[in-house]
SEKOLDO-209756 format. One record per residue (C-alpha): residue number from 1; residue in one letter; x, y negated, z. Coordinates in Angstrom, 1 decimal. Layout:
<rs>
R/NUM/A/X/Y/Z $
...
</rs>
This chain:
<rs>
R/1/M/163.6/-171.0/86.9 $
R/2/R/163.5/-171.3/90.7 $
R/3/L/166.4/-172.7/92.7 $
R/4/R/166.2/-172.1/96.5 $
R/5/L/168.7/-173.7/98.8 $
R/6/P/170.2/-171.2/101.2 $
R/7/F/168.9/-172.7/104.5 $
R/8/P/166.8/-170.1/106.3 $
R/9/R/164.0/-170.9/108.7 $
R/10/R/164.9/-170.5/112.4 $
R/11/Q/163.9/-171.9/115.8 $
R/12/Q/164.6/-175.5/116.6 $
R/13/A/168.1/-176.0/118.1 $
R/14/D/166.9/-178.0/121.1 $
R/15/R/164.7/-175.1/122.2 $
R/16/G/167.7/-173.2/123.4 $
R/17/P/170.3/-170.9/121.9 $
R/18/V/169.3/-168.0/119.9 $
R/19/S/169.4/-164.8/122.0 $
R/20/M/172.2/-162.4/121.1 $
R/21/A/170.4/-159.4/122.7 $
R/22/R/168.7/-158.3/119.5 $
R/23/P/171.8/-158.3/117.2 $
R/24/L/173.8/-156.6/119.9 $
R/25/A/171.1/-154.0/120.3 $
R/26/Q/171.1/-153.4/116.6 $
R/27/F/174.9/-153.1/116.6 $
R/28/A/174.8/-150.7/119.5 $
R/29/L/172.0/-148.6/117.8 $
R/30/T/173.9/-148.6/114.5 $
R/31/G/177.1/-147.5/116.3 $
R/32/L/175.2/-144.8/118.1 $
R/33/L/173.7/-143.5/114.9 $
R/34/A/177.2/-143.5/113.3 $
R/35/L/178.5/-141.6/116.3 $
R/36/V/175.8/-139.0/115.9 $
R/37/L/176.4/-138.7/112.2 $
R/38/V/180.2/-138.3/112.7 $
R/39/A/179.5/-135.8/115.5 $
R/40/V/177.3/-133.7/113.2 $
R/41/I/179.8/-133.8/110.4 $
R/42/S/182.6/-133.0/112.8 $
R/43/Y/180.7/-130.0/114.2 $
R/44/F/180.4/-128.4/110.8 $
R/45/V/184.0/-129.3/109.9 $
R/46/L/185.4/-127.9/113.2 $
R/47/R/183.2/-124.8/112.9 $
R/48/S/184.6/-124.2/109.5 $
R/49/I/188.1/-124.7/110.8 $
R/50/G/187.4/-122.4/113.7 $
R/51/T/186.0/-119.7/111.4 $
R/52/K/189.1/-119.9/109.2 $
R/53/Q/191.4/-119.7/112.2 $
R/54/A/189.5/-116.7/113.5 $
R/55/I/189.9/-114.9/110.2 $
R/56/R/193.6/-115.7/110.3 $
R/57/D/193.7/-114.2/113.8 $
R/58/A/191.9/-111.1/112.5 $
R/59/R/194.5/-110.7/109.8 $
R/60/N/197.3/-111.0/112.4 $
R/61/E/195.6/-108.4/114.6 $
R/62/A/195.4/-106.0/111.7 $
R/63/A/199.0/-106.7/110.8 $
R/64/Q/200.1/-106.0/114.4 $
R/65/L/198.1/-102.8/114.5 $
R/66/A/199.7/-101.7/111.2 $
R/67/R/203.2/-102.5/112.3 $
R/68/N/203.1/-101.4/115.9 $
R/69/V/200.7/-98.5/115.8 $
R/70/V/200.2/-97.2/112.3 $
R/71/E/203.6/-97.3/110.6 $
R/72/P/205.5/-95.6/113.4 $
R/73/A/203.0/-92.7/113.3 $
R/74/L/203.0/-92.2/109.6 $
R/75/T/204.4/-88.8/108.6 $
R/76/P/204.4/-86.6/105.4 $
R/77/Q/202.2/-84.1/107.4 $
R/78/L/199.6/-86.8/107.9 $
R/79/I/199.5/-87.5/104.2 $
R/80/A/199.3/-83.8/103.4 $
R/81/G/196.2/-83.5/105.7 $
R/82/D/197.7/-81.5/108.5 $
R/83/P/195.1/-81.1/111.3 $
R/84/K/197.5/-81.6/114.1 $
R/85/A/199.1/-84.7/112.5 $
R/86/L/195.6/-86.1/111.9 $
R/87/A/194.5/-85.5/115.5 $
R/88/D/197.7/-87.2/116.9 $
R/89/F/197.2/-90.1/114.6 $
R/90/D/193.5/-90.4/115.5 $
R/91/R/194.3/-90.4/119.2 $
R/92/R/196.9/-93.1/118.8 $
R/93/I/194.5/-95.3/116.8 $
R/94/R/191.7/-94.9/119.3 $
R/95/Q/193.9/-95.5/122.3 $
R/96/S/195.5/-98.7/120.9 $
R/97/E/194.8/-101.9/122.7 $
R/98/L/193.8/-103.7/119.5 $
R/99/S/191.0/-101.3/118.7 $
R/100/A/189.8/-100.9/122.3 $
R/101/G/188.1/-104.3/122.3 $
R/102/G/185.3/-103.0/120.1 $
R/103/N/185.7/-105.5/117.3 $
R/104/I/187.2/-103.0/114.9 $
R/105/V/184.4/-100.6/113.8 $
R/106/R/186.2/-98.7/111.0 $
R/107/V/189.8/-97.8/110.1 $
R/108/K/190.9/-96.3/106.7 $
R/109/L/194.2/-95.3/105.3 $
R/110/W/194.5/-95.0/101.5 $
R/111/T/197.0/-93.6/99.1 $
R/112/R/197.7/-95.4/95.9 $
R/113/D/195.5/-93.1/93.8 $
R/114/G/192.4/-93.9/96.0 $
R/115/N/192.5/-91.0/98.4 $
R/116/I/191.5/-91.6/102.0 $
R/117/V/194.0/-89.7/104.1 $
R/118/Y/192.7/-90.9/107.4 $
R/119/S/189.5/-92.7/108.8 $
R/120/D/188.0/-92.8/112.3 $
R/121/E/184.9/-91.5/110.4 $
R/122/P/186.0/-87.8/109.7 $
R/123/K/183.5/-87.5/106.8 $
R/124/L/185.7/-89.9/104.8 $
R/125/I/188.9/-88.0/105.2 $
R/126/G/189.9/-86.4/101.9 $
R/127/T/187.4/-88.3/99.8 $
R/128/S/188.6/-90.4/96.9 $
R/129/Y/187.3/-93.7/95.5 $
R/130/P/189.0/-96.0/93.0 $
R/131/L/190.8/-98.9/94.6 $
R/132/G/189.8/-102.4/93.5 $
R/133/E/192.2/-104.9/91.9 $
R/134/E/192.6/-106.8/95.1 $
R/135/E/193.7/-103.7/97.0 $
R/136/I/196.1/-102.7/94.3 $
R/137/E/197.6/-106.2/94.2 $
R/138/A/197.9/-106.2/98.0 $
R/139/M/199.9/-102.9/97.9 $
R/140/A/202.1/-104.2/95.1 $
R/141/H/202.9/-107.6/96.7 $
R/142/G/202.8/-106.7/100.4 $
R/143/A/200.2/-109.4/101.2 $
R/144/T/197.5/-109.2/103.9 $
R/145/Q/194.1/-109.9/102.5 $
R/146/A/190.7/-110.6/104.3 $
R/147/E/187.2/-110.8/102.8 $
R/148/L/183.6/-110.0/103.5 $
R/149/S/183.1/-106.3/102.8 $
R/150/D/180.8/-105.2/100.0 $
R/151/L/178.8/-102.6/101.9 $
R/152/S/177.1/-101.5/98.7 $
R/153/R/180.2/-99.7/97.5 $
R/154/P/180.2/-95.9/97.9 $
R/155/E/183.2/-95.8/100.2 $
R/156/N/181.4/-98.2/102.6 $
R/157/Q/178.3/-96.0/103.0 $
R/158/Y/179.1/-95.2/106.7 $
R/159/E/179.6/-98.9/107.6 $
R/160/R/176.1/-99.9/106.6 $
R/161/G/173.8/-101.0/109.4 $
R/162/Q/176.6/-102.7/111.3 $
R/163/G/175.8/-106.2/109.9 $
R/164/K/178.4/-108.3/108.1 $
R/165/L/181.9/-106.9/108.3 $
R/166/L/185.2/-108.6/107.7 $
R/167/E/187.5/-106.3/105.7 $
R/168/V/191.2/-106.7/106.2 $
R/169/Y/193.8/-104.7/104.3 $
R/170/L/197.5/-104.6/103.9 $
R/171/P/200.2/-102.2/102.8 $
R/172/V/202.1/-99.9/105.1 $
R/173/R/205.0/-97.5/104.3 $
R/174/L/206.2/-94.2/105.3 $
R/175/A/209.8/-93.8/106.3 $
R/176/N/210.6/-92.6/102.8 $
R/177/G/209.2/-95.8/101.3 $
R/178/Q/205.9/-94.3/100.1 $
R/179/P/203.3/-97.1/100.1 $
R/180/L/199.8/-96.7/101.6 $
R/181/L/197.0/-99.1/102.2 $
R/182/F/195.8/-99.7/105.7 $
R/183/E/192.3/-101.1/106.1 $
R/184/T/190.2/-102.3/109.0 $
R/185/Y/186.6/-103.5/109.3 $
R/186/Q/185.7/-106.0/112.0 $
R/187/K/182.3/-107.3/113.0 $
R/188/F/181.8/-110.7/111.5 $
R/189/T/179.9/-111.8/114.6 $
R/190/S/183.2/-111.5/116.5 $
R/191/I/184.8/-113.8/113.9 $
R/192/T/182.1/-116.4/114.3 $
R/193/A/182.1/-116.1/118.1 $
R/194/S/185.9/-116.7/118.0 $
R/195/G/185.2/-119.7/115.7 $
R/196/R/182.7/-121.1/118.1 $
R/197/S/185.1/-120.7/121.0 $
R/198/I/187.7/-122.8/119.1 $
R/199/L/184.9/-125.3/118.3 $
R/200/R/184.0/-125.5/122.0 $
R/201/S/187.6/-126.2/122.8 $
R/202/F/188.0/-129.2/120.5 $
R/203/L/184.5/-130.7/120.1 $
R/204/P/184.0/-132.1/123.6 $
R/205/A/187.3/-134.0/123.5 $
R/206/F/186.5/-135.3/120.0 $
R/207/L/183.0/-136.4/121.1 $
R/208/A/184.4/-138.0/124.2 $
R/209/A/186.8/-140.0/122.1 $
R/210/L/184.0/-141.1/119.8 $
R/211/A/181.9/-142.1/122.7 $
R/212/L/184.8/-144.0/124.3 $
R/213/L/185.3/-145.8/121.0 $
R/214/W/181.6/-146.7/120.8 $
R/215/A/181.7/-147.9/124.4 $
R/216/I/184.8/-150.1/123.7 $
R/217/Q/183.2/-151.6/120.6 $
R/218/S/180.1/-152.8/122.3 $
R/219/P/181.7/-155.3/124.6 $
R/220/L/184.0/-156.4/121.8 $
R/221/A/181.0/-157.0/119.6 $
R/222/W/179.3/-158.9/122.4 $
R/223/S/182.5/-161.1/122.8 $
R/224/M/182.6/-161.7/119.1 $
R/225/A/179.0/-162.6/118.9 $
R/226/R/179.4/-165.0/121.9 $
R/227/R/182.3/-166.7/120.2 $
R/228/L/180.4/-167.0/116.9 $
R/229/R/177.4/-168.4/118.8 $
R/230/Q/179.7/-170.8/120.6 $
R/231/G/181.3/-171.9/117.3 $
R/232/Q/177.9/-172.4/115.8 $
R/233/T/176.8/-174.5/118.7 $
R/234/E/179.9/-176.6/118.4 $
R/235/R/179.3/-177.1/114.7 $
R/236/E/175.8/-178.1/115.4 $
R/237/E/176.9/-180.6/118.0 $
R/238/L/179.4/-182.0/115.6 $
R/239/L/176.7/-182.3/113.0 $
R/240/I/174.5/-184.2/115.5 $
R/241/S/177.3/-186.4/116.5 $
R/242/A/178.1/-187.1/112.8 $
R/243/V/174.4/-188.0/112.1 $
R/244/D/174.2/-190.2/115.2 $
R/245/A/177.4/-191.9/114.3 $
R/246/S/176.1/-192.4/110.8 $
R/247/N/172.9/-194.0/112.1 $
R/248/V/174.9/-196.3/114.3 $
R/249/E/177.2/-197.3/111.5 $
R/250/R/174.2/-197.8/109.1 $
R/251/R/172.6/-200.1/111.6 $
R/252/R/175.8/-202.0/112.1 $
R/253/I/176.4/-202.5/108.4 $
R/254/A/172.7/-203.4/107.8 $
R/255/S/172.9/-206.0/110.6 $
R/256/D/176.2/-207.4/109.3 $
R/257/L/174.9/-207.7/105.8 $
R/258/H/171.6/-209.3/107.0 $
R/259/D/173.2/-211.8/109.3 $
R/260/G/176.1/-212.6/107.1 $
R/261/P/176.0/-212.4/103.3 $
R/262/V/172.2/-212.3/102.9 $
R/263/Q/171.8/-215.5/105.0 $
R/264/E/174.6/-217.2/103.2 $
R/265/L/173.2/-216.3/99.8 $
R/266/A/169.8/-217.6/101.0 $
R/267/G/171.4/-220.9/101.9 $
R/268/L/173.3/-221.0/98.6 $
R/269/S/170.1/-220.4/96.7 $
R/270/F/168.3/-223.2/98.5 $
R/271/S/171.3/-225.5/97.9 $
R/272/L/171.5/-224.7/94.2 $
R/273/A/167.7/-225.1/93.8 $
R/274/G/167.8/-228.4/95.7 $
R/275/A/170.7/-229.7/93.7 $
R/276/A/168.9/-228.9/90.5 $
R/277/D/165.7/-230.7/91.7 $
R/278/S/167.5/-233.8/93.0 $
R/279/A/169.9/-234.2/90.2 $
R/280/P/170.4/-238.0/89.4 $
R/281/A/169.1/-239.4/86.3 $
R/282/G/171.4/-239.0/83.4 $
R/283/T/172.7/-235.6/84.6 $
R/284/P/173.3/-233.5/81.5 $
R/285/P/170.5/-230.9/81.0 $
R/286/E/172.9/-228.1/80.7 $
R/287/V/174.2/-228.8/84.2 $
R/288/V/170.6/-228.8/85.7 $
R/289/G/169.9/-225.5/83.8 $
R/290/T/173.1/-224.0/85.1 $
R/291/L/172.1/-224.9/88.7 $
R/292/K/168.6/-223.4/88.3 $
R/293/E/170.0/-220.3/86.7 $
R/294/S/172.5/-219.9/89.4 $
R/295/A/169.8/-220.2/92.1 $
R/296/S/167.7/-217.6/90.3 $
R/297/V/170.7/-215.2/90.0 $
R/298/T/171.4/-215.7/93.7 $
R/299/R/167.8/-214.8/94.6 $
R/300/Q/168.1/-211.7/92.5 $
R/301/I/171.3/-210.7/94.3 $
R/302/M/169.5/-211.3/97.7 $
R/303/R/166.6/-209.0/96.6 $
R/304/R/169.0/-206.3/95.6 $
R/305/L/170.9/-206.6/98.9 $
R/306/R/167.6/-206.4/100.9 $
R/307/A/166.6/-203.3/98.9 $
R/308/L/170.0/-201.8/99.8 $
R/309/L/169.5/-202.7/103.4 $
R/310/V/166.2/-200.8/103.4 $
R/311/E/168.0/-197.8/102.0 $
R/312/I/170.8/-198.0/104.5 $
R/313/H/168.6/-198.6/107.5 $
R/314/P/164.8/-198.7/107.1 $
R/315/P/163.4/-201.0/109.8 $
R/316/N/159.9/-200.1/108.8 $
R/317/L/160.5/-196.5/109.9 $
R/318/H/160.6/-197.5/113.5 $
R/319/A/158.6/-200.7/113.3 $
R/320/A/155.7/-199.9/110.9 $
R/321/G/156.0/-196.1/110.7 $
R/322/L/156.8/-193.5/108.2 $
R/323/E/154.2/-194.5/105.6 $
R/324/A/155.5/-198.0/105.3 $
R/325/A/159.1/-196.8/105.1 $
R/326/L/158.2/-194.4/102.3 $
R/327/S/156.3/-197.1/100.5 $
R/328/D/159.5/-199.2/100.6 $
R/329/L/161.4/-196.3/99.1 $
R/330/L/159.0/-196.1/96.2 $
R/331/T/159.1/-199.9/95.5 $
R/332/P/162.1/-199.7/93.1 $
R/333/L/160.5/-197.0/91.1 $
R/334/S/157.3/-199.0/90.7 $
R/335/A/159.4/-202.1/89.7 $
R/336/N/160.9/-200.0/86.9 $
R/337/G/157.5/-198.9/85.5 $
R/338/V/157.3/-195.5/87.2 $
R/339/T/153.9/-194.5/88.4 $
R/340/T/154.0/-193.6/92.1 $
R/341/H/151.5/-192.1/94.5 $
R/342/L/152.0/-191.8/98.3 $
R/343/D/149.7/-189.7/100.6 $
R/344/V/150.5/-189.6/104.3 $
R/345/N/148.2/-187.9/106.8 $
R/346/G/147.4/-190.8/109.1 $
R/347/G/146.6/-188.5/112.0 $
R/348/T/150.0/-186.7/111.9 $
R/349/A/151.9/-187.1/115.2 $
R/350/L/155.6/-186.6/114.5 $
R/351/S/158.6/-186.9/116.8 $
R/352/P/161.2/-189.6/115.9 $
R/353/A/163.6/-186.9/114.9 $
R/354/A/161.0/-185.4/112.5 $
R/355/E/160.1/-188.8/111.0 $
R/356/A/163.8/-189.5/110.5 $
R/357/I/164.5/-186.2/108.7 $
R/358/L/161.4/-186.6/106.5 $
R/359/F/162.5/-190.1/105.6 $
R/360/R/166.0/-188.9/104.8 $
R/361/G/164.6/-186.1/102.7 $
R/362/A/162.4/-188.4/100.7 $
R/363/Q/165.3/-190.9/100.4 $
R/364/E/167.5/-188.1/98.9 $
R/365/A/164.8/-186.9/96.6 $
R/366/I/163.9/-190.4/95.3 $
R/367/R/167.6/-191.2/94.9 $
R/368/N/167.9/-188.2/92.6 $
R/369/V/164.8/-189.2/90.7 $
R/370/I/166.3/-192.7/90.1 $
R/371/G/169.7/-191.4/89.2 $
R/372/H/168.9/-188.3/87.1 $
R/373/S/165.3/-187.5/86.6 $
R/374/R/164.0/-190.0/84.0 $
R/375/A/160.5/-189.4/85.4 $
R/376/S/157.4/-191.3/84.5 $
R/377/R/155.5/-190.3/87.7 $
R/378/V/156.5/-189.5/91.2 $
R/379/D/154.1/-188.1/93.9 $
R/380/V/155.0/-188.1/97.6 $
R/381/S/152.9/-186.4/100.3 $
R/382/V/153.4/-185.8/104.0 $
R/383/S/151.2/-183.4/106.0 $
R/384/A/151.4/-181.5/109.3 $
R/385/V/149.8/-178.1/110.0 $
R/386/N/150.3/-175.8/113.0 $
R/387/G/153.3/-177.7/114.3 $
R/388/T/155.1/-177.9/111.0 $
R/389/A/155.5/-181.2/109.1 $
R/390/R/155.9/-181.0/105.4 $
R/391/L/157.2/-183.4/102.8 $
R/392/V/156.7/-182.8/99.1 $
R/393/V/158.3/-185.0/96.4 $
R/394/Q/157.2/-184.0/92.9 $
R/395/D/158.3/-185.7/89.7 $
R/396/D/157.7/-185.0/86.0 $
R/397/G/161.3/-185.7/84.9 $
R/398/R/163.7/-183.6/82.9 $
R/399/G/164.5/-181.2/85.7 $
R/400/F/167.8/-179.2/85.9 $
R/401/D/169.3/-175.8/86.0 $
R/402/P/171.7/-174.1/88.4 $
R/403/E/174.7/-174.9/86.2 $
R/404/E/173.9/-178.6/86.2 $
R/405/R/173.5/-178.6/90.0 $
R/406/G/176.8/-176.8/90.4 $
R/407/R/178.5/-179.3/88.2 $
R/408/R/177.1/-182.2/90.2 $
R/409/R/178.2/-180.6/93.5 $
R/410/D/181.7/-180.1/92.0 $
R/411/E/181.7/-183.8/91.1 $
R/412/G/181.1/-184.7/94.7 $
R/413/H/177.3/-185.0/94.7 $
R/414/I/176.6/-183.1/98.0 $
R/415/G/173.5/-185.0/99.2 $
R/416/L/171.2/-181.9/98.9 $
R/417/S/173.7/-179.7/100.7 $
R/418/L/174.1/-182.1/103.6 $
R/419/M/170.3/-182.5/103.7 $
R/420/G/170.0/-178.7/103.9 $
R/421/D/172.4/-178.7/106.8 $
R/422/L/170.3/-181.3/108.7 $
R/423/V/167.1/-179.4/108.0 $
R/424/H/168.6/-176.1/109.0 $
R/425/H/169.7/-177.7/112.3 $
R/426/M/166.2/-178.9/112.9 $
R/427/G/164.9/-175.4/112.5 $
R/428/G/163.3/-176.2/109.2 $
R/429/H/163.3/-175.1/105.6 $
R/430/L/164.3/-176.8/102.4 $
R/431/E/163.4/-175.6/98.9 $
R/432/V/164.0/-177.2/95.6 $
R/433/T/162.2/-175.9/92.5 $
R/434/S/163.1/-177.1/89.1 $
R/435/A/163.4/-176.1/85.4 $
R/436/P/164.7/-178.0/82.4 $
R/437/G/161.8/-180.1/81.0 $
R/438/K/159.5/-179.1/83.9 $
R/439/G/160.3/-181.7/86.5 $
R/440/T/161.5/-181.1/90.1 $
R/441/R/159.7/-180.3/93.3 $
R/442/F/161.4/-181.1/96.6 $
R/443/D/159.7/-179.2/99.5 $
R/444/L/160.9/-179.8/103.1 $
R/445/E/159.4/-178.4/106.3 $
R/446/V/160.5/-179.2/109.9 $
R/447/P/158.8/-178.7/113.3 $
R/448/T/156.7/-181.7/114.3 $
R/449/T/158.3/-181.9/117.7 $
</rs>
């Protein structure tokens, strides 16, 4: 099982802020693609709406023609096939404004039993064809219907070759109430042209609104990105300030302990040892033994305090270098019987900041080994390749799983998380690989400068 801390590699913070040009360009491009996608979808939606509206307009035109031209001219003589009545009706149909535009290519007038009593195609007058269920239903309920015409039907033989036609039919009545079916055929190209006209009326304004929205979002995105970047910079500055303050406080505590309690314990140890050695004759042996034991305990306390001072503020890191400081870190492990191995590339030139972060990383890793690992061997190596310094701390201890690490974090053990923040700020990369019973590998990389 592999556990990777979420601290991505990035450029070192002191090399300048990360440019916002690329994410803003990506946002603008994504917004533009979304604009194009919405525009394409809107085009088809508006075209469909326009076509439906054009069909409604065609139905209204047919209804107006039926009410204003056809019904007033309906007579029993027309139904009976009187030539003069047919001629008058034909003239009225052809002279009407609605049919003069050229969109209506055929007009038919049907009786209930399927007889065509009038058509602008004379060959159809007097012929009979069975009406479909839709036509019969339209006559019965008085509804205006529109559909694509089936030109394969026998009654449509004279409309073939005209392309797709929209068939509109509705009932009309004679003065005596006799129902008839009035039917018009319009070129479907006129319907689609009307739909495109409606589309052209709405689409530019809609696209302009989308483009305006996109144009408004771009500066807002830039402002948001700038604020996020500013907030990130402030957090990094706070982190640096906290680390610097921590270093100052560590040095102060180490100095106070060294100049105060450690020196006083040293004096007490010498005093106790001197008192034991110069005890007058006749002094009870148990008193001399107590003095010697107290001197020994005092020296042990001094050694522990000095080890703590090294952990709080490693003087060897600045005085003798990283290798000596790391060797001091490994000393407690060696004293407890753990086999240790240290390998530092002597030719590695590291900045003070890089040395400090490598030492802190090793300190955190070794602290976890002492507290949790139960390892019998610990290997530490430092190397630098192509401007990147790398620290690896490997142990053969009991390892851990994500649940255990989560539990430690909940209990307040946030050392690895804080170390990850520091490495992230340096522009580095921290990875911890572990598995139960397989040990733990601590891998830290930071720029050398």
